[in-house]
KOLVEXMI-58705 format. One record per residue: residue in three letters; y, z, x of N, C-alpha, C in turn. Coordinates in nm, 4 decimals. Layout:
REM KOLVEXMI-58705
{lumse ALA, n_north Y, n_up Z, n_east X, ca_north Y, ca_up Z, ca_east X, c_north Y, c_up Z, c_east X}
...
This chain:
REM KOLVEXMI-58705
{lumse MET, n_north 12.1154, n_up -1.8163, n_east 4.2800, ca_north 12.2054, ca_up -1.8602, ca_east 4.3994, c_north 12.2570, c_up -1.7175, c_east 4.4593}
{lumse SER, n_north 12.3050, n_up -1.7441, n_east 4.5785, ca_north 12.3681, ca_up -1.6294, ca_east 4.6208, c_north 12.5281, c_up -1.6708, c_east 4.5802}
{lumse HIS, n_north 12.5644, n_up -1.5362, n_east 4.5862, ca_north 12.7769, ca_up -1.5823, ca_east 4.6085, c_north 12.8443, c_up -1.5133, c_east 4.6892}
{lumse VAL, n_north 12.8989, n_up -1.6340, n_east 4.7612, ca_north 12.9942, ca_up -1.5800, ca_east 4.8836, c_north 13.1038, c_up -1.5662, c_east 4.8557}
{lumse ASN, n_north 13.1775, n_up -1.4520, n_east 4.9095, ca_north 13.3039, ca_up -1.4275, ca_east 4.8727, c_north 13.4207, c_up -1.5163, c_east 4.9598}
{lumse PRO, n_north 13.4900, n_up -1.5764, n_east 4.8934, ca_north 13.5934, ca_up -1.6461, ca_east 4.9900, c_north 13.6756, c_up -1.6023, c_east 5.0329}
{lumse ASP, n_north 13.7113, n_up -1.4647, n_east 4.9922, ca_north 13.8139, ca_up -1.4298, ca_east 5.0653, c_north 13.8420, c_up -1.4069, c_east 5.1963}
{lumse PRO, n_north 13.8931, n_up -1.3705, n_east 5.2875, ca_north 13.8639, ca_up -1.3703, ca_east 5.4277, c_north 13.8818, c_up -1.1960, c_east 5.4444}
{lumse GLU, n_north 13.8127, n_up -1.1616, n_east 5.5536, ca_north 13.8047, ca_up -1.0205, ca_east 5.5729, c_north 13.9517, c_up -1.0124, c_east 5.6561}
{lumse PRO, n_north 14.0028, n_up -0.8555, n_east 5.6073, ca_north 14.1365, ca_up -0.8701, ca_east 5.6805, c_north 14.0711, c_up -0.7611, c_east 5.8077}
{lumse GLU, n_north 13.9851, n_up -0.6988, n_east 5.8076, ca_north 13.9586, ca_up -0.6126, ca_east 5.9326, c_north 13.9182, c_up -0.7587, c_east 6.0673}
{lumse ARG, n_north 13.9117, n_up -0.8872, n_east 6.0369, ca_north 13.8428, ca_up -0.9712, ca_east 6.1265, c_north 13.9324, c_up -1.0749, c_east 6.0866}
{lumse THR, n_north 14.0720, n_up -1.0604, n_east 6.0926, ca_north 14.2079, ca_up -1.1840, ca_east 6.0490, c_north 14.3043, c_up -1.1667, c_east 6.1300}
{lumse THR, n_north 14.3165, n_up -1.2530, n_east 6.2398, ca_north 14.4479, ca_up -1.2399, ca_east 6.3115, c_north 14.5333, c_up -1.2313, c_east 6.2207}
{lumse GLY, n_north 14.6712, n_up -1.1609, n_east 6.2735, ca_north 14.8102, ca_up -1.2322, ca_east 6.1759, c_north 14.8146, c_up -1.1702, c_east 6.0621}
{lumse LEU, n_north 14.7163, n_up -1.0528, n_east 6.0318, ca_north 14.7732, ca_up -0.9855, ca_east 5.9023, c_north 14.8522, c_up -0.8421, c_east 5.9467}
{lumse GLU, n_north 14.9260, n_up -0.8119, n_east 5.8720, ca_north 14.9581, ca_up -0.6627, ca_east 5.8501, c_north 14.8727, c_up -0.5437, c_east 5.7712}
{lumse PRO, n_north 14.8823, n_up -0.4085, n_east 5.8213, ca_north 14.8014, ca_up -0.3472, ca_east 5.7318, c_north 14.8641, c_up -0.3604, c_east 5.6076}
{lumse GLY, n_north 14.7302, n_up -0.3530, n_east 5.5056, ca_north 14.7680, ca_up -0.3914, ca_east 5.3531, c_north 14.7405, c_up -0.5157, c_east 5.3829}
{lumse GLY, n_north 14.7100, n_up -0.5972, n_east 5.4736, ca_north 14.7066, ca_up -0.7534, ca_east 5.4140, c_north 14.7862, c_up -0.8357, c_east 5.3871}
{lumse GLY, n_north 14.9293, n_up -0.7966, n_east 5.4142, ca_north 15.0660, ca_up -0.8801, ca_east 5.3865, c_north 15.0678, c_up -0.9823, c_east 5.5156}
{lumse VAL, n_north 15.1201, n_up -1.0872, n_east 5.5258, ca_north 15.1425, ca_up -1.1574, ca_east 5.6508, c_north 15.2880, c_up -1.1541, c_east 5.6632}
{lumse PRO, n_north 15.3026, n_up -1.1506, n_east 5.8395, ca_north 15.4423, ca_up -1.1524, ca_east 5.8345, c_north 15.5105, c_up -1.2687, c_east 5.8789}
{lumse PRO, n_north 15.6400, n_up -1.2493, n_east 5.8457, ca_north 15.7469, ca_up -1.3813, ca_east 5.8722, c_north 15.6686, c_up -1.4142, c_east 5.9527}
{lumse GLY, n_north 15.6567, n_up -1.6063, n_east 5.9472, ca_north 15.6690, ca_up -1.6954, ca_east 5.9891, c_north 15.5215, c_up -1.7449, c_east 6.0399}
{lumse GLU, n_north 15.4054, n_up -1.6215, n_east 5.9746, ca_north 15.2867, ca_up -1.6549, ca_east 6.0050, c_north 15.2425, c_up -1.7382, c_east 5.8729}
{lumse THR, n_north 15.1461, n_up -1.8176, n_east 5.9478, ca_north 15.0682, ca_up -1.8369, ca_east 5.8134, c_north 14.9789, c_up -1.7821, c_east 5.7336}
{lumse PRO, n_north 14.9548, n_up -1.8236, n_east 5.6163, ca_north 14.8375, ca_up -1.6796, ca_east 5.5726, c_north 14.6790, c_up -1.7757, c_east 5.5715}
{lumse PRO, n_north 14.6044, n_up -1.6913, n_east 5.6168, ca_north 14.4872, ca_up -1.7778, ca_east 5.5712, c_north 14.4584, c_up -1.8174, c_east 5.4994}
{lumse ALA, n_north 14.3365, n_up -1.9854, n_east 5.5511, ca_north 14.2598, ca_up -2.0459, ca_east 5.4086, c_north 14.1952, c_up -2.0142, c_east 5.3531}
{lumse GLU, n_north 14.1396, n_up -1.9923, n_east 5.2421, ca_north 14.0209, ca_up -1.9244, ca_east 5.1645, c_north 13.9452, c_up -2.0398, c_east 5.1862}
{lumse SER, n_north 13.8213, n_up -2.0068, n_east 5.2142, ca_north 13.6815, ca_up -2.1325, ca_east 5.1921, c_north 13.6617, c_up -2.1767, c_east 5.0638}
{lumse SER, n_north 13.5741, n_up -2.2718, n_east 5.0470, ca_north 13.5827, ca_up -2.3694, ca_east 4.9343, c_north 13.4624, c_up -2.2761, c_east 4.9130}
{lumse LEU, n_north 13.4494, n_up -2.2723, n_east 4.7548, ca_north 13.3514, ca_up -2.1882, ca_east 4.6453, c_north 13.2555, c_up -2.2968, c_east 4.6192}
{lumse PRO, n_north 13.1316, n_up -2.2514, n_east 4.6236, ca_north 13.0109, ca_up -2.2894, ca_east 4.6170, c_north 12.9807, c_up -2.3585, c_east 4.4213}
{lumse GLU, n_north 13.0712, n_up -2.3099, n_east 4.3517, ca_north 13.0500, ca_up -2.3495, ca_east 4.2334, c_north 13.1873, c_up -2.4248, c_east 4.2011}
{lumse ALA, n_north 13.2629, n_up -2.4473, n_east 4.2505, ca_north 13.4127, ca_up -2.4970, ca_east 4.2563, c_north 13.3763, c_up -2.6929, c_east 4.2337}
{lumse GLY, n_north 13.4562, n_up -2.7418, n_east 4.1368, ca_north 13.4418, ca_up -2.8984, ca_east 4.1421, c_north 13.3990, c_up -2.8922, c_east 3.9896}
{lumse PRO, n_north 13.4486, n_up -3.0491, n_east 3.9469, ca_north 13.4388, ca_up -3.0730, ca_east 3.8103, c_north 13.3014, c_up -3.0510, c_east 3.7628}
{lumse ARG, n_north 13.2884, n_up -3.0498, n_east 3.6148, ca_north 13.1802, ca_up -2.9952, ca_east 3.5813, c_north 13.1356, c_up -3.1547, c_east 3.5310}
{lumse GLN, n_north 12.9859, n_up -3.1990, n_east 3.5464, ca_north 12.9245, ca_up -3.2905, ca_east 3.5080, c_north 12.8922, c_up -3.3397, c_east 3.3879}
{lumse PRO, n_north 12.9249, n_up -3.4162, n_east 3.2993, ca_north 12.8702, ca_up -3.4473, ca_east 3.1396, c_north 12.7402, c_up -3.4636, c_east 3.1469}
{lumse ASP, n_north 12.7298, n_up -3.4241, n_east 3.0249, ca_north 12.5550, ca_up -3.3598, ca_east 2.9757, c_north 12.5033, c_up -3.5127, c_east 2.9475}
{lumse ALA, n_north 12.3978, n_up -3.5932, n_east 2.9675, ca_north 12.3451, ca_up -3.7464, ca_east 2.9914, c_north 12.3383, c_up -3.6909, c_east 2.8321}
{lumse ARG, n_north 12.3352, n_up -3.6341, n_east 2.7433, ca_north 12.3345, ca_up -3.6521, ca_east 2.6135, c_north 12.4410, c_up -3.6823, c_east 2.5282}
{lumse HIS, n_north 12.5451, n_up -3.6781, n_east 2.5706, ca_north 12.6698, ca_up -3.6838, ca_east 2.5111, c_north 12.7209, c_up -3.7946, c_east 2.5271}
{lumse ARG, n_north 12.6797, n_up -3.8690, n_east 2.6226, ca_north 12.7241, ca_up -4.0262, ca_east 2.6403, c_north 12.7247, c_up -4.1502, c_east 2.5647}
{lumse GLY, n_north 12.7721, n_up -4.2249, n_east 2.5556, ca_north 12.8298, ca_up -4.3327, ca_east 2.4188, c_north 12.8007, c_up -4.2857, c_east 2.3150}
{lumse TRP, n_north 12.7737, n_up -4.4021, n_east 2.2007, ca_north 12.7578, ca_up -4.3684, ca_east 2.0938, c_north 12.6654, c_up -4.2766, c_east 2.0210}
{lumse ALA, n_north 12.6832, n_up -4.2084, n_east 1.9359, ca_north 12.5619, ca_up -4.1269, ca_east 1.8600, c_north 12.4901, c_up -4.2141, c_east 1.7661}
{lumse ARG, n_north 12.3547, n_up -4.2212, n_east 1.7332, ca_north 12.3205, ca_up -4.3040, ca_east 1.6464, c_north 12.3858, c_up -4.2846, c_east 1.4597}
{lumse THR, n_north 12.4289, n_up -4.1852, n_east 1.4533, ca_north 12.4609, ca_up -4.1963, ca_east 1.3155, c_north 12.5753, c_up -4.2129, c_east 1.2787}
{lumse PRO, n_north 12.6883, n_up -4.1791, n_east 1.3662, ca_north 12.8522, ca_up -4.2923, ca_east 1.3386, c_north 12.8398, c_up -4.3946, c_east 1.3718}
{lumse LEU, n_north 12.7355, n_up -4.4864, n_east 1.4163, ca_north 12.7179, ca_up -4.6241, ca_east 1.4582, c_north 12.6623, c_up -4.6870, c_east 1.3453}
{lumse THR, n_north 12.5647, n_up -4.6476, n_east 1.3056, ca_north 12.4808, ca_up -4.6509, ca_east 1.1608, c_north 12.5786, c_up -4.6826, c_east 1.0681}
{lumse LEU, n_north 12.6816, n_up -4.5696, n_east 1.0172, ca_north 12.7710, ca_up -4.5304, ca_east 0.9232, c_north 12.8719, c_up -4.6717, c_east 0.9501}
{lumse ILE, n_north 12.9143, n_up -4.7132, n_east 1.0588, ca_north 13.0446, ca_up -4.7870, ca_east 1.0763, c_north 12.9853, c_up -4.9576, c_east 1.0495}
{lumse LEU, n_north 12.8185, n_up -4.9637, n_east 1.0966, ca_north 12.7605, ca_up -5.0528, ca_east 1.0707, c_north 12.7292, c_up -5.1051, c_east 0.8711}
{lumse LEU, n_north 12.6956, n_up -4.9747, n_east 0.8390, ca_north 12.6857, ca_up -4.9921, ca_east 0.7054, c_north 12.8367, c_up -5.0188, c_east 0.5993}
{lumse LEU, n_north 12.8892, n_up -5.0083, n_east 0.6994, ca_north 13.0664, ca_up -4.9949, ca_east 0.6427, c_north 13.0847, c_up -5.1500, c_east 0.6795}
{lumse VAL, n_north 13.0605, n_up -5.1985, n_east 0.7441, ca_north 13.1314, ca_up -5.3420, ca_east 0.7810, c_north 13.0138, c_up -5.4501, c_east 0.7132}
{lumse VAL, n_north 12.8837, n_up -5.4130, n_east 0.7003, ca_north 12.7875, ca_up -5.5160, ca_east 0.6008, c_north 12.8321, c_up -5.5301, c_east 0.4298}
{lumse LEU, n_north 12.9078, n_up -5.3740, n_east 0.4017, ca_north 12.9399, ca_up -5.3658, ca_east 0.2623, c_north 13.0466, c_up -5.4325, c_east 0.2533}
{lumse ILE, n_north 13.1510, n_up -5.4240, n_east 0.3173, ca_north 13.2715, ca_up -5.5150, ca_east 0.3090, c_north 13.2366, c_up -5.6420, c_east 0.3162}
{lumse ALA, n_north 13.1828, n_up -5.6596, n_east 0.3999, ca_north 13.1285, ca_up -5.8237, ca_east 0.4238, c_north 13.0571, c_up -5.8707, c_east 0.2906}
{lumse ALA, n_north 12.9677, n_up -5.8211, n_east 0.2348, ca_north 12.9025, ca_up -5.8127, ca_east 0.1329, c_north 12.9959, c_up -5.8292, c_east 0.0062}
{lumse PHE, n_north 13.1076, n_up -5.7549, n_east -0.0039, ca_north 13.2066, ca_up -5.7688, ca_east -0.1570, c_north 13.2707, c_up -5.9075, c_east -0.1061}
{lumse PHE, n_north 13.3203, n_up -5.9273, n_east -0.0058, ca_north 13.4015, ca_up -6.0132, ca_east 0.0248, c_north 13.3261, c_up -6.1970, c_east -0.0009}
{lumse LEU, n_north 13.1843, n_up -6.1667, n_east 0.0506, ca_north 13.0982, ca_up -6.2826, ca_east 0.0511, c_north 13.1000, c_up -6.2745, c_east -0.1416}
{lumse VAL, n_north 13.0653, n_up -6.1417, n_east -0.2145, ca_north 13.0622, ca_up -6.1619, ca_east -0.3714, c_north 13.1716, c_up -6.2336, c_east -0.4425}
{lumse TYR, n_north 13.3027, n_up -6.1891, n_east -0.3947, ca_north 13.3960, ca_up -6.2128, ca_east -0.4376, c_north 13.4286, c_up -6.3615, c_east -0.4362}
{lumse ALA, n_north 13.4432, n_up -6.4276, n_east -0.3133, ca_north 13.4389, ca_up -6.5941, ca_east -0.2728, c_north 13.3562, c_up -6.6478, c_east -0.3641}
{lumse LEU, n_north 13.2243, n_up -6.6154, n_east -0.4003, ca_north 13.0770, ca_up -6.6572, ca_east -0.5107, c_north 13.2442, c_up -6.6797, c_east -0.6615}
{lumse VAL, n_north 13.2489, n_up -6.5549, n_east -0.6983, ca_north 13.3093, ca_up -6.5317, ca_east -0.8040, c_north 13.4390, c_up -6.6433, c_east -0.7924}
{lumse LEU, n_north 13.5356, n_up -6.6628, n_east -0.7196, ca_north 13.6046, ca_up -6.7521, ca_east -0.7747, c_north 13.5875, c_up -6.8847, c_east -0.7815}
{lumse ILE, n_north 13.4634, n_up -6.9137, n_east -0.6928, ca_north 13.4132, ca_up -7.0646, ca_east -0.6848, c_north 13.3510, c_up -7.0773, c_east -0.8316}
{lumse LEU, n_north 13.2938, n_up -7.0199, n_east -0.8706, ca_north 13.2038, ca_up -7.0115, ca_east -0.9956, c_north 13.2614, c_up -6.9919, c_east -1.1072}
């Protein structure tokens, strides 16, 4: 991909003093947009929950539920 310089050319831009300065009351030239500018797009692999953390959370929930079930059965018997 070729890169285009976004800065204006001083020789071809009106309203600039020698050395690139802008005289009082003159609006400086605007920069053109950069082709690489903009927010980065997230990688599709990093969306949502990963399998390992989700599996560990579900395992923890099942173990806690089993503990309370066994505890309730011990209290009843």
